[in-house]
DODREN-68950 format. One record per residue (C-alpha): x, y, z negated; residue number from 1; residue in one letter. Coordinates in pm, 1 decimal, padded with zeros to 6 digits, m for minus. Example, Ala and Ser with C-alpha at 12.3 -4.5 7.8 and 13.67 -1.06 7.14 Angstrom:
2
REC     east    north       up num residu
REC  01230.0 m00450.0 m00780.0   1      a
REC  01367.0 m00106.0 m00714.0   2      s
//
This chain:
68
REC     east    north       up num residu
REC m03406.8 m00969.6  02888.0   1      m
REC m03480.9 m00629.5  03024.3   2      s
REC m03252.6 m00411.7  03257.6   3      f
REC m03172.1 m00163.2  02982.1   4      v
REC m03067.3 m00468.4  02716.9   5      t
REC m02868.7 m00639.4  02974.9   6      t
REC m02659.3 m00286.4  03032.0   7      v
REC m02603.3 m00246.1  02670.5   8      l
REC m02493.8 m00564.7  02606.2   9      a
REC m02249.0 m00560.4  02907.1  10      e
REC m02133.0 m00231.5  02815.4  11      a
REC m02075.3 m00309.7  02445.6  12      g
REC m01832.6 m00599.9  02503.8  13      h
REC m01480.5 m00522.0  02470.8  14      v
REC m01222.9 m00811.3  02528.6  15      e
REC m00989.2 m00774.5  02222.0  16      l
REC m00592.3 m00736.2  02280.6  17      p
REC m00487.0 m01017.0  02100.7  18      m
REC m00630.4 m01329.6  01922.5  19      p
REC m00857.7 m01211.5  01596.1  20      t
REC m00640.8 m01450.3  01355.5  21      w
REC m00362.6 m01184.1  01478.0  22      a
REC m00530.2 m00880.0  01313.5  23      y
REC m00567.6 m01083.2  00953.9  24      g
REC m00198.9 m01199.8  00972.8  25      l
REC m00085.7 m00854.4  01040.9  26      i
REC m00313.6 m00691.6  00752.4  27      a
REC m00162.3 m01002.5  00551.2  28      l
REC  00197.2 m00907.0  00631.5  29      v
REC  00150.4 m00515.1  00583.8  30      i
REC  00001.0 m00579.6  00201.4  31      f
REC  00315.3 m00815.8  00139.1  32      i
REC  00547.5 m00552.9  00263.9  33      a
REC  00362.9 m00288.4  00046.0  34      l
REC  00330.4 m00530.6 m00243.8  35      g
REC  00732.1 m00596.9 m00217.1  36      a
REC  00752.4 m00200.7 m00225.5  37      v
REC  00559.8 m00163.9 m00514.9  38      l
REC  00771.2 m00433.3 m00712.5  39      w
REC  01100.8 m00282.2 m00671.9  40      t
REC  00920.2  00027.1 m00862.8  41      y
REC  00831.6 m00213.1 m01190.2  42      r
REC  01038.5 m00126.4 m01499.7  43      d
REC  01207.8  00187.6 m01381.5  44      v
REC  01145.2  00386.8 m01669.1  45      a
REC  01285.5  00144.7 m01898.7  46      n
REC  01594.1  00077.8 m01658.4  47      r
REC  01698.8  00427.6 m01718.3  48      h
REC  01633.5  00469.2 m02086.8  49      q
REC  01995.5  00588.9 m02159.7  50      a
REC  01962.3  00859.0 m01931.8  51      k
REC  01642.7  00987.2 m02039.1  52      a
REC  01757.2  00972.5 m02423.1  53      d
REC  02070.2  01191.6 m02289.5  54      a
REC  01852.3  01465.2 m02142.7  55      y
REC  01607.9  01507.4 m02409.0  56      a
REC  01907.6  01559.4 m02661.0  57      a
REC  02049.3  01795.6 m02411.3  58      a
REC  01738.7  01995.0 m02383.3  59      h
REC  01597.9  01995.8 m02723.5  60      g
REC  01325.8  01738.8 m02597.7  61      g
REC  01143.5  01474.5 m02764.2  62      t
REC  01210.9  01072.7 m02677.4  63      h
REC  00983.1  00945.2 m02427.0  64      g
REC  00787.5  01110.9 m02129.3  65      h
REC  00662.5  01466.1 m02250.5  66      g
REC  00626.7  01369.7 m02636.5  67      g
REC  00318.1  01217.8 m02621.4  68      h
//
C-alpha cells in the first residue's frame, strides 16, 4: 500500500463506544416503546362516542367527525 492509502485507512478507523449488537438492541427497545405508545391510542374515537354525540347535539353539528 502507498503512504496515502495507509494514512487514510488509519484515520478512518474509529473505535465504537459499545459493541455493534448493542446499537440494534437499543433501536429495538425504542421501536417497542414507540409501538406501546401508539397502541395506547387505538380506538380512542370510539371510547368517547357519548361525549362526541353530546357535543354535536349541543352545537348543532352532525354525528361523527366533521359530518363527512
